[in-house]
C-alpha positions as CSV (number, residue, x, y, z in Angstrom):
1,M,125.7,-5.6,112.5
2,K,124.5,-9.0,113.2
3,L,122.4,-10.5,110.6
4,D,120.8,-13.2,112.5
5,T,119.0,-10.9,114.9
6,D,115.3,-10.7,115.1
7,V,114.1,-7.3,114.1
8,R,110.9,-7.6,116.1
9,H,112.9,-7.4,119.2
10,L,114.4,-4.2,118.1
11,V,111.1,-2.7,117.1
12,A,109.2,-4.0,120.1
13,R,108.6,-1.5,122.9
14,K,109.0,-2.2,126.5
15,K,105.8,-3.3,128.2
16,I,104.1,-1.0,130.7
17,V,103.9,-2.6,134.2
18,Y,100.8,-1.7,136.3
19,P,100.7,-2.1,140.1
20,T,98.7,-5.0,141.3
21,K,96.9,-5.6,144.5
22,R,98.4,-8.5,146.4
23,S,96.2,-8.4,149.6
24,M,92.5,-7.8,150.2
25,N,90.9,-5.6,153.0
26,L,88.1,-7.5,154.5
27,Y,86.9,-4.8,157.0
28,F,83.6,-3.4,156.0
29,K,81.3,-1.2,158.2
30,V,77.6,-1.6,157.5
31,D,75.7,1.7,157.6
32,R,73.2,1.1,160.3
33,T,71.8,4.7,160.4
34,T,68.2,4.9,159.6
35,A,66.0,7.8,158.5
36,P,64.2,8.2,161.9
37,A,67.5,8.4,163.8
38,T,68.9,11.0,161.4
39,A,65.7,13.0,161.6
40,A,65.8,12.9,165.4
41,L,69.4,14.2,165.4
42,Y,68.4,17.1,163.1
43,I,65.4,17.8,165.2
44,L,67.6,17.8,168.4
45,F,70.1,20.2,166.7
46,A,67.3,22.5,165.6
47,A,65.8,22.5,169.1
48,A,69.2,23.3,170.7
49,V,69.6,26.2,168.2
50,L,66.1,27.5,169.0
51,L,66.7,27.2,172.7
52,A,70.0,29.2,172.4
53,L,68.2,31.9,170.3
54,G,65.3,32.0,172.7
55,K,67.7,32.5,175.6
56,I,69.6,35.3,173.8
57,M,66.6,37.1,172.3
58,I,63.9,36.6,174.8
59,Y,65.1,35.3,178.2
60,D,68.0,37.7,178.5
61,F,65.8,40.7,177.7
62,M,63.2,39.6,180.3
63,I,66.0,39.3,182.9
64,Q,67.3,42.8,181.9
65,E,63.8,44.2,182.1
66,R,63.3,42.8,185.6
67,E,66.6,44.3,186.7
68,L,65.7,47.7,185.3
69,E,62.3,47.6,187.0
70,S,64.0,46.8,190.3
71,Q,66.4,49.7,189.8
72,V,63.5,52.0,189.0
73,L,61.7,50.9,192.2
74,A,64.9,51.5,194.2
75,L,65.3,55.0,192.7
76,E,61.6,55.8,193.4
77,Q,62.0,54.8,197.0
78,R,65.2,56.9,197.2
79,T,63.3,59.9,195.7
80,V,60.5,59.5,198.2
81,Q,63.0,59.4,201.1
82,Q,64.8,62.5,199.7
83,M,61.5,64.3,199.3
84,Q,60.7,63.5,202.9
85,Q,64.1,65.0,203.9
86,L,63.4,68.1,201.7
87,K,59.8,68.7,202.8
88,N,61.0,71.7,205.0
89,Y,63.2,73.0,202.2
90,D,61.4,76.3,201.8
91,Q,61.7,77.0,205.5
92,V,65.4,76.0,205.6
93,L,66.1,78.1,202.6
94,E,64.4,81.1,204.1
95,D,66.3,80.7,207.4
96,Y,69.5,80.3,205.4
97,I,68.9,83.4,203.4
98,R,68.1,85.4,206.5
99,S,71.2,84.1,208.4
100,I,73.7,84.6,205.6
101,P,74.5,88.2,204.8
102,T,74.6,89.3,201.2
103,Q,77.6,91.0,199.6
104,Q,76.0,94.4,200.1
105,E,75.2,93.6,203.7
106,Q,78.8,92.5,204.3
107,E,80.1,95.8,202.9
108,Q,77.8,97.7,205.0
109,A,78.7,98.9,208.5
110,D,77.3,96.9,211.4
111,V,73.7,98.1,211.9
112,M,73.7,97.0,215.5
113,E,76.7,99.2,216.3
114,L,75.0,102.2,214.5
115,L,71.8,101.6,216.5
116,A,73.8,101.3,219.7
117,L,75.5,104.6,218.9
118,I,72.2,106.3,218.3
119,D,70.8,104.9,221.5
120,T,73.8,106.1,223.6
121,T,74.1,109.6,222.1
122,I,70.7,110.8,220.8
123,R,68.0,108.7,222.5
124,P,68.7,109.6,226.1
125,S,68.0,113.3,225.5
126,A,65.8,113.4,222.4
127,R,62.8,111.5,220.9
128,V,64.0,109.6,217.7
129,S,61.2,109.4,215.1
130,Q,63.1,107.9,212.2
131,V,66.3,106.0,211.5
132,A,67.1,104.9,208.0
133,I,70.3,103.0,207.2
134,E,71.2,102.2,203.6
135,D,74.5,101.7,201.8
136,N,76.6,103.2,204.6
137,Q,74.4,106.2,204.7
138,V,72.3,107.0,207.8
139,V,69.4,109.5,208.1
140,I,68.2,110.2,211.7
141,S,65.1,112.3,212.5
142,F,64.7,113.4,216.1
143,S,62.9,116.1,218.1
144,G,62.3,117.3,221.7
145,V,65.6,119.2,222.1
146,T,66.6,122.8,221.7
147,L,68.9,123.9,218.8
148,A,71.9,124.1,221.2
149,Q,71.2,120.5,222.4
150,A,70.8,119.3,218.8
151,A,74.2,120.9,218.0
152,D,75.8,119.1,221.0
153,L,74.3,115.8,219.9
154,V,75.7,116.3,216.4
155,V,79.1,117.0,217.9
156,Q,78.9,113.8,219.9
157,L,78.0,111.8,216.8
158,E,81.0,113.3,214.9
159,Q,83.3,112.1,217.7
160,S,82.4,108.5,217.1
161,P,84.8,106.5,214.9
162,L,81.8,105.1,213.0
163,V,80.8,108.5,211.6
164,A,82.7,109.9,208.7
165,N,80.8,113.0,207.5
166,T,77.8,114.7,209.1
167,Q,75.3,117.1,207.6
168,V,72.3,118.6,209.3
169,D,69.7,118.8,206.6
170,T,66.8,120.4,208.5
171,A,66.4,121.9,211.9
172,S,63.0,123.4,212.3
173,S,61.3,124.6,215.4
174,T,57.7,124.2,216.3
175,E,55.7,127.3,216.9
176,G,55.6,128.5,220.4
177,S,58.5,126.5,221.7
178,D,62.2,126.5,221.5
179,Q,62.4,122.7,220.6
180,V,63.4,121.8,217.1
181,E,63.0,118.8,214.8
182,V,66.3,117.8,213.3
183,H,67.2,115.6,210.3
184,I,70.8,114.5,210.3
185,Y,72.5,112.8,207.4
186,F,75.9,111.1,207.9
187,Q,78.1,108.5,206.2
188,V,79.5,105.5,208.0
189,A,83.3,105.5,208.2
190,Q,84.7,102.6,206.1
191,E,87.0,100.2,207.9
192,E,90.4,100.3,206.3
193,S,91.7,96.9,205.3
194,A,94.9,95.7,206.8
195,P,97.8,95.6,204.3
């Protein structure tokens, strides 16, 4: 080891080097905002928020209410027009019910054909007092003929394709004459459906 060395150099630490600023920034912005300008900006912002809330919460509901009122008025006018069209509904319904046969009437034989049969066979020679047609069953009451003529009329009825089964319920004669009052019951022949 060297004896002429300075021990202070050996013990001395290395110096810490700090960075130094070598240039200066001379740009500086002066704050020119004032309290009234800042307050005005806050007031404008609050007004914009209040206007937006007013539009959403008040104006939009008013517009929606007006639209709904106009729809209600349109529907009321339409209802009035439809009521005008339906003012004769009861009469139309009654005409419809009368013109459309019920299921029971559709299953029944044609009443006009039965009446035409009675008019062609019985009415020319006898006085018909009652005709009742119900559920394919017919009851005829007639008078003004003799018993033999009544039997002939029953035979003529049985020859018709409309008559299925004939029964003479009552044949009574009036006193002092040979004319009888006859009550005939028969069933209408059912039309066979085509296979």
